N, C-alpha and C positions, 0 to 999 in steps of 0.2 A: 513195226509202225502201226499206230492206230488208224482205223478206217474212218474217222469222223471228217466232217467239212466245216470249216470255219470262214465265214463270210465278213470282210473286213471293208471299212470305207467310211466317207464322210456322212454326217445325217442327210437323210433324202437319197441315198444312193440306192435304196431298194432292199436292204439287207433283210428285213422281216418278211416283206410280201416273197421275195425269191426263195428266202429260206423255208417257208412253209410250203412252197410249191415243190421245192426239191425234196424236202422231208417226205412229202406224199408220194412222190414218184419212186423214192427209194424205201419206202417203208420204215423211215426211221423216226425216232423223236425229233421234234424241233424245240430249240432253247433260245429265247431272246434275253441276253445278259440283263438289260434294263428291266424287263419283266420279271425275270429271276430274283433281281435285288428287291423289286417292289413286293413280291409275294413273301420274301423272307423277312422284310422290316416293316411291311405294312404302310410303307410311304413310297412316293414316286420319286424318281431320281432328281428333278426339279426341286421338289420339297426337301430332300436331304441337302441338296447344294445350298438352297436358300436359308434354312435354318441352322445347318451344321458346318457349311463349308464344303468345297469339293474334296479335300482329304479325307473327310468322314465317308463321303460317297464311295470314293475309290477303296476304302477299307473294307466296306460293305460288298464292294463289287469283288474285291479279291476273294473274300471268303465264299461267295456265290459260285464263282468259277471252280472252286474245288469241288462242288458238288455235282457237276455235269455229268451225265452217264455216258458211257463209251459209245461210239458210233454215232452220237447225234449230230444233227445239223445245227450249227451255232451262228447265231446273228450277233456281233458284238456290238456294244454301245460305241459311240463315237470316240470316247478318250480311253477305252479299255486298253488299248495297245501302248499306251504311254508308260505303263509299268512294265518293266522287263520280266518280272515273275510272271505275270499274266500271259504275255506272248510264250514264254516258255512253256507253260502249261497247255495254252491253246494250240501252239504249233505241234506239240507232241499229241494233241487229241486227233490230229488229222492234217489233211491239206488245207493250206490257206488261200483264199481267193479275194482279191482286190476288186471290188466292184467300182471301177472309175467312171466319173461324169463330171463335166463342167460345172463350175461354181453357180454360173447364172441359171442352169437348169434345176440344180439342187435348190437354189432360192425359191423357184417357182413352185417346185413340189412342197416344200416346207409351208409355203404360204397357204397351202389348201389343207393341211392336216390339223391346224389349230392347237398343236402342242406346244407348250413353253419350252424354250431352250435357252436356259440363262447364260450358257457359254457364247451365245451368237448375239447377245444383245449389247449395244442397241442397233447395229447395223449388221444385218444377216449375212450379206455379201463379203463385206470387209471381213466378218468373223470367219466365213468359210474358207476365205483365202488364207487368212491367218492360220487357220488349223490344217489347211493343206500343206502348207510349208512346214509347219511343226511336226506333222506325222508323216510326212514324205519318207522318211528313212525306214518307218514300221511298215508302210503299206508296200514299198518296193522290195521289202523282203518276203512278201507273199509269193507262194508258188505259182500262181497263175493270175494276170491282169485280165479283166474282162470289161469290154465297154457296157457301161450300165445304161446307156442312151438307147435302149431297145426294149421291146415288150418283155416284161418278166417271165411269161411262159417260155420264150424262145432261149433266154438265159438258163431258165432252171433246166430245159431238155439238153442244152449244151454241156452243164455241169454234171448231169448225171452219170455220164462215164468218166468222170475225173480220175486220174490214176494217182496212185500214192506218190508223194514227192521222193526225191533222191537225195536231197540234202536238206539243212535247217539253217537257213540263213534267217537271223532274227533282227538284224539291223543292217540297211543297206543306204548309206548317205552319200549324196554328192556334196563336196564341200569345196570351196575356193582354195587355190593352192597358194595364192599371194606370192607369185614370183613371176617376173618379166620373161623367164625362159621355160618353154614347154608348155603344156596344156594348161588351161585356166582352173580346170577343176581336177578333183581327185575322188576316187571312190573309197570308202571306208566300209567293210563288210565285217560284221562280228556274228557269230554262229556256233554251231556244233556240228561235227561231221560235215565239214565243207567241201565241196568239189572245187579244188583250186585250180586257178587257170594254168593251162600248160603252155610253154613257149619254147620252142626248139631253135630259138635264136639267142636266148638270154644267157647272162653269165651269172652263175649261182655262187653266192659265198655263204657257206653253211657252217653251222656249229658242229664240229667233229663228233660230238657225242650223239647227234642225230643220225649220222650215218650207221651207228650200231643200234640205236634205240628205235628208230624210226625210219628204216629204209625204204618203205614203201611211200612214205610222205616224200621223201628226197626224190625218189624216182618219179612220182606223179608229177612234178613240175616240169619235166622234160626238158632241162637245159641243156644247152649246146656245150657247155664247159662248167666245170664244177671245181672250186677250191675250198677245202675244209680248213677251219680255223679252231684252235683250241680257245674255247669261249672264256670269258673271265675279264676282269679288269685289267690284268696283266698284259692281255693281248690287245687291248685297246691303245696301242702305241704308234708312234710314227714308223718304227722299223717294220711293224706288221702292215701298216698302210702302204709303205714303199713296196712290200713283197706283193701285196694285192695288185698294186698299179702296174708293177712289171709284169705281173702274170697276164693282166688284161691285155697288155701291149704284145706279149710274146704269142698270145693265143689269137691275136688280131681281132679283138672285139671291135665292132663298129659304133659310131656314135648314136644310130638309131636303134641299138640292142639294148634292152633293159639289163641292169644289174638287179638281182634279186637277193634280198637278205633274209635268210631262213634261220631263225635261232632266236635267242634272247636279246636284251637291250645292248650288250656290248656289240654282238655280231652286226646287228642293224644299224648303230651307231657308225660302226666302222665301213659297212656296205654303203651306207648312205653319204658318208663323206668320200669315199672312193667314187661314187656316182656322180657327186658334185664336181670333182677335180679331173676325173678322167675325161679326155677330148673336150674339156671345158663344159662337161655337163652332159650326163647321159640320163635315160629315164630309170627311175629307181622303184622298185616295188618292194614293200615290207611284208614279210609273212612271220609275225611274232609268235613264239612258240612257248614263252613264259607268261606267267601271270603279271610280272612287272612289265614286260614289253607291251602286253595286250592292253592293260589299264593306262599306260603311261608312255613308256620310253619310245614306242615305235610311232607315236602320234606327234604331230605338232611341227615336223619339218626341221628340228634343230639335230644336227649331226656333228660327231666330233671324236677326237682322240685325247688322251691325257699326256701331260708332261709329268715329270718326276715330282714337281711340287704342287701342282694345280689340276684338278680334275676338269676334263672337258676344255682345256685352255686353248686348243686348236680345232677350229670347227667352221661350220657354214649354216646357212639356212637353204636347206635343200628339201623340199617337202616331196615325200613319196608321190607317184601318180596314182598309186593304189596301195591299200592295206587290208590284208586279209587275216582276221584273228579268230582262229578256231580254237575254243576252250577244250575240245578233246585232247589237244596236245599237252595240256597241263597236267594231265591224268600221270604221266610219266615222271613229273618233276618230284623231288624230295620235298618233305614239309618245310625245311629251311628255306629252300628256293621259293615255295609258294609265299611263304611268308614276306619275303621281299615285295611281292605284289600287293599284299595286304597293307604295308606300310604306306604305299602310294595311295592306296584308296583312303585310308584314315586322313591322309593329307587333303585329299580331295573333298572329303566329307567336311572336314574343318573349313575349307575355303568356301564351301558354298553349298552343302547338300545334306540337309538335316534328315531327309528320308535315308539316304546312304548311310549316315551315322547310325540312325535306328537299325538298319539292316545289319551292320557290322555288329553292333551290340546283340542283337537277336540272334543271328545265324552265322557271324563271322568265324567263330570256332569250328562250327560244323562245315562250313565252305572249305576250310583248310583240309579237310578229310574227304567226305563223301557227299556232300550236299552241293552238287554240280549246280543245280538250279540257282541257289544263292551265289555260288561262285560266279556265274555268269552275270547275274543281275548286279553284283558288286563291280565286276568288270566294266559292264556297259555303262553304269552310272558314273564311274570315274572317267570313262572314255568320253562320255557326252559332255561332262562338266568341262574337261580340257579342250575339246573340240570347240566349245561355245567361247571360251576365254581365248584361245589362238585366233578365232575368226575375228574377234574384236580388236586383237593386238598381235598381229602375226610376228612382228619383229622385236618384241620385248620392250616397248618403250613406256609402258605403264601398267596396265592391268594384268599382263602376262606374268609379271615378276611375282605375282602372288603364288604361282606354281612353284616357286622356290623354297615355300614354306618348309622349314626344318631341314633344307637343305645346306644351309650356311655353314653350321657347325656339322652337320652330317657329312659334307663333302671333307671337311677339316679333319674329321675322325678317320675317313678311310684313307686319307693322304698319311695321317701320322701311322696309321697301322700297315702301311705299305701295301693297301689294298686287301688285306687279309680279313678285314671286318666286312661281312655282307652288306650291300647296299641298303637293304631293308632295315637292318639292325642299326645302321648309322641314322638312317632317316628318322627312325622311331625315337633314338636319343635326341637327335636334333629337334624334334617336336616337343620332347619333354623340356629340353633346355629354354627353348624361347616361350613355351607356357609358362615356366617359372618366371621369367621376366615380365610376361604379360599380366600375371597375376599380381604383381607389385605395382602394375600400372593401371590398375581398374578394370582388369579383365571380368568377363561374366563370373560370378561366384561359383565355385566347385568346378570350374572348366578344367583346371589343372588335375584334380582328383578323379574326374571323369575320364580324361584321357589315360591317366595312369591304369585306372581299373580296366579300361578297354584294351590297353595294350598288354596287361598281364594276362587277360582272358585270351588274347590272341597267341600268347606265348613268347612275347618280347621280354628281354632283359632290362630293367630300368636303370641299370648301372653298368659301367664297363670301365676296365682298367685302360688308362691312357696317360701319356705325358702331356699336361695341360700347357706347358711351354711350347712343345712340338705342335700341339693342335693351334695354338695362338699363332705361331709362324706360319702355319698353312693357311689361316685365314688371310693373311697378306697377299695370297696369291689368287684369292676369290675373284671372280669376274663380276661380282656385283658391287665392287668397291667404285666410288665415283668421286672424283677429285681428292683422292686420299681418305675418304670417309666409307666406312663399311655401311651398306643398306642392310636393314633387318626386316623381316617380316615377323609380326606378332599376332598369334590368334587371340582376339578379344572376346570371341564367343563363336558358336557353331554358324558358320556363314559371315563371320565379320573379321577379316584381316586387315591390319594396318601396316603402312610401311613406315619406318623411322630410320634415321641416321645418327641418333644421339644417345645410343645404348653407351653407357659408361664402363669403364674398366671394372669398377665395382660390380655392376650388373653381371657383366660377362664371366667375372670370376664366380659370382654365385652361381650362374648357369651351369658353367663346368663343374663346379662342386657339386651340383645338384645330379649330375649324371656320372660322376666319377665314383671310383671305389677307395 
């Protein structure tokens, strides 16, 4: 681990003043990221934002961070941490310290320094409170929290003996659970080499492969009881659920003892539904270990199992009380299984994240292999989009249905294949199918072609052999049907998805032909 120190916090928290004092005490270089950008570009951050927009400033900031010398004390700009790639590099630079102070104090400090801050205009107090809420998941991921309402010299002296961190939390959010039973909020933690919470009263439901591939990870959870499940869609059935429930009863698991799901999406779907049903609801903790589960499946509170002709047809809304996603666990996955996670990230980018789309185009293929920084950033961006949508529509009454983009036909293809077709491959084909329909309805020019190019670059097949009649039959069991009509999500542009229920037979036939062989 590098021995630098990174100071984070809202504008006015004292990062630059304390950073200079601390660097002097330690005999280290001091770097202010805003000043670094200004030296490299010849323009102040405010000028870049005014003239070119915030994205241009963030791009310049990203390049500047890559030039910071090892061991330096770093004072970060207010919004530096919004970009997960910045956090990845800064947290690897050394220990992260959050300088925390009340917004009212920060306003009084900022009023005296005379600097323009466009992101806080026109109401600095309201702006600071908004930024505090937006950036809380990044600040909470710091290794240490320090009360910044004290003299800078005192704080610098305190931080001079800061020890190296033991883990790398990069995102630590408190989100509403939106459920009348259990706690009102849940914790969602993303990072690398996480120290997972140990609970000697919990019931662990684990992917059997992990007992061989990562026995230390399994043991670190310290569960009172453990049952291993052969992961995969075929295990996500009523018979497996019954087996798990009987096991919980036989082992006398109590209502206040958590059920922990350790594995991919199928294991966590099963564990979550077992938690929702056993003793009429027990705490559920998700520890997703696959890229698919970390970016999508373990988030949002929908848990369920499959029926023969319909995927996820039996389920519940039962949000986890905590989610711990460590991208280091993805290292043992095969390329094919990693690709499943990328398919969900492509979906998320289409729904509402152009920066995620750009990242997938530029570094998605590398992320499949050795680029763990890009892998983390892709995961976090997809997860943040899903969490935001779920927060506004927890029970899938409107906006949340966008998350089904590509899944209507994708699920039908999985059912048609008897769950032999990997979920990611099915979703990729489903995205191609609806992009074809959208292109005939006035979607953004070249969107379908750009999607194809990205999917090819990521290693997905653009076509697949299947029985169209069986796929159409599977569509009849889709949960998104309402009053006998199928609801469809169509991508009209990156960040623009519309819901329709008037897709014609001719359009559906054309979509299936587009992805069939």
